[in-house]
C-alpha positions in Angstrom: 21.0 2.7 -66.7 21.1 5.8 -64.2 24.3 7.0 -63.3 25.5 7.0 -60.4 24.4 10.5 -57.6 28.2 11.5 -56.8 28.5 12.1 -53.6 31.1 14.1 -51.6 30.5 14.6 -47.6 31.8 17.0 -45.4 32.1 16.0 -41.7 34.6 16.8 -39.0 33.2 13.6 -37.7 33.7 10.5 -40.0 31.7 8.2 -38.0 28.5 10.2 -38.2 28.0 9.7 -41.7 29.7 6.4 -41.4 26.4 4.5 -40.6 24.4 6.6 -42.8 26.2 6.2 -46.3 27.8 3.2 -45.6 25.5 0.8 -47.3 24.6 3.3 -50.1 26.9 2.8 -52.9 26.8 0.6 -55.6 23.2 1.4 -55.3 22.9 4.7 -57.1 24.8 6.0 -55.0 28.9 6.4 -55.2 30.1 8.4 -52.0 33.2 9.7 -53.9 35.1 10.6 -49.6 34.6 12.6 -47.2 36.4 15.6 -46.0 37.1 18.3 -43.1 36.1 21.3 -44.0 34.7 23.7 -46.6 38.3 24.6 -48.1 39.3 20.8 -48.8 35.2 20.1 -50.0 36.1 22.7 -52.6 39.8 21.4 -54.2 37.4 18.1 -54.5 34.2 20.2 -56.4 37.4 21.6 -58.8 38.9 18.8 -59.2 36.8 15.9 -59.8 32.4 15.9 -61.5 30.8 15.5 -57.8 26.5 15.7 -58.4 25.3 16.9 -54.5 27.9 18.2 -51.2 26.3 16.4 -47.7 27.3 18.7 -45.6 27.5 17.8 -42.0 25.0 20.6 -39.9 25.9 19.7 -36.4 29.9 20.2 -36.4 31.0 20.3 -32.7 33.0 23.7 -34.2 30.0 25.4 -35.1 30.9 26.1 -38.6 27.4 24.3 -40.6 25.9 26.7 -41.5 29.1 28.2 -42.9 30.2 25.8 -44.4 27.5 25.8 -46.4 27.8 29.7 -47.2 31.5 30.0 -48.0 30.7 25.9 -50.6 28.5 27.7 -51.9 29.8 30.9 -52.4 33.5 28.9 -54.3 31.3 27.2 -56.2 27.8 28.5 -56.9 27.1 25.6 -59.3 27.3 23.4 -56.5 23.9 21.0 -55.2 24.5 21.1 -51.2 22.2 18.9 -48.8 22.8 19.4 -45.1 22.6 16.5 -43.0 21.4 17.0 -39.4 19.2 15.9 -35.8 18.2 19.1 -34.9 14.1 19.2 -35.2 13.9 22.7 -34.8 13.7 25.5 -37.9 16.8 27.6 -36.7 19.6 25.5 -38.1 16.9 24.6 -40.8 16.4 28.0 -41.8 20.0 28.9 -41.2 20.9 26.2 -44.0 18.9 27.3 -46.3 20.0 30.8 -45.9 24.0 30.1 -46.8 22.6 28.1 -50.3 21.5 24.8 -49.3 18.9 23.4 -51.6 17.3 21.0 -48.3 18.0 19.2 -45.4 17.4 15.8 -44.0 17.6 14.2 -41.4 20.0 10.9 -40.7 16.6 8.9 -40.2 15.1 6.9 -42.4 17.7 5.6 -44.5 18.4 3.8 -47.8 15.6 4.5 -50.2 13.4 7.3 -48.8 17.7 9.5 -48.8 18.9 8.5 -51.9 15.2 9.5 -53.1 16.3 13.2 -50.9 19.6 13.7 -53.6 17.0 12.6 -56.4 14.8 15.5 -55.5 17.8 17.4 -54.7 19.3 17.0 -58.2 16.0 18.1 -60.0 16.4 21.8 -58.3 13.5 19.8 -55.3 13.2 21.4 -52.4 14.3 19.1 -49.8 12.8 19.1 -46.0 11.4 16.3 -43.2 7.9 16.9 -42.5 8.7 18.2 -39.3 11.3 21.7 -40.6 9.0 21.4 -43.1 6.2 22.7 -41.0 8.0 24.8 -38.3 9.3 26.4 -41.8 6.3 28.2 -42.9 5.3 28.9 -40.1 8.2 31.1 -39.6 8.1 32.5 -42.9 4.2 33.6 -42.8 5.7 36.3 -40.4 7.2 38.4 -42.6 5.8 41.0 -44.9 6.3 40.5 -48.5 4.4 43.1 -49.9 6.3 43.5 -52.7 6.5 39.9 -54.0 2.7 39.6 -53.5 2.0 41.9 -55.9 4.4 39.6 -58.4 1.7 36.4 -58.0 -1.1 38.9 -60.4 1.4 37.9 -63.0 0.9 34.8 -62.9 -1.8 32.6 -63.9 -4.3 29.5 -62.6 -2.3 26.6 -63.3 0.6 28.5 -62.9 -0.2 29.3 -58.9 -1.6 25.7 -59.2 1.8 24.5 -59.5 3.4 26.9 -57.2 1.1 25.7 -54.2 1.4 22.0 -55.4 5.1 22.8 -55.2 4.8 24.9 -52.0 3.3 21.5 -50.8 6.1 19.2 -51.2 5.1 18.0 -54.3 7.3 16.4 -56.6 7.1 17.8 -61.1 6.4 14.2 -61.7 3.1 14.2 -59.1 2.5 17.7 -59.5 1.8 16.4 -63.3 0.0 12.9 -62.0 -2.8 14.4 -60.5 -3.0 17.9 -63.3 -2.8 14.6 -65.9 -0.4 17.1 -67.7 3.5 16.0 -68.8 6.3 16.9 -66.5 7.7 18.7 -69.5 4.5 20.6 -69.5 4.6 21.5 -65.6 8.5 22.2 -66.0 7.4 24.5 -68.5 5.2 25.9 -66.1 7.9 26.2 -63.4 10.1 28.0 -65.4 7.1 30.8 -66.2 6.5 31.5 -62.3 10.6 31.2 -61.9 10.6 34.1 -64.3 7.3 36.4 -63.5 8.5 36.3 -59.6 11.8 37.0 -60.4 13.4 34.4 -58.9 16.2 32.2 -59.5 15.3 28.3 -58.6 12.4 26.2 -57.0 14.0 26.7 -53.3 13.2 30.5 -53.7 9.7 29.8 -55.2 9.1 27.6 -52.6 10.1 29.4 -50.0 8.7 32.5 -51.4 5.1 31.0 -51.1 5.2 29.9 -48.0 6.6 33.6 -46.7 2.7 34.5 -49.2 0.8 32.0 -47.5 0.5 29.4 -50.4 0.9 25.9 -49.2 -0.1 23.4 -46.7 3.2 21.6 -45.2 1.3 19.1 -44.3 3.2 16.8 -47.3 6.7 14.9 -45.9 9.7 15.8 -48.5 
């Protein structure tokens, strides 16, 4: 049996996430509790096994992104997802820069949220389609000449997989589309990370966007 995903929620106003996550416990997710700030989150992380930290970015005090940053600086192994109702790219870009592995919106809920949690734990970049498209447009405008040179070290298959990741495909989806095993995809991804000089798929995807790879037509 697959173990439940153990989630800690950081929310200054518990009512914000109460309805969203209230019915998820027992259905593949275990909500360990809700804390109000980064300090309390770090204490919880150091005292219990927590798979994922969900941070409300729409805080009244405006410290959503800073909360993500403090948690990641205090525990660089923590996987942090931001939660926001905003559709613009600014908050999502800030959350990623602060160390979040993605951003989710309150809707849709249920299995879609559970799927987002699973993808985050698998190292996938998790973003609603509206954020994905806006972020790609923004990042494509930056200069990455040095990084572009690193693409020359990738094989054709590695480029193909990097493009698929940039389009929002999961490891399993890539394996199915290419007719190879998921373990083979993971091996290619490790090679891509090493050749690009990055440490995670999130960094690789962000770099791919900057270099113009990926159509960003899919929903994460």
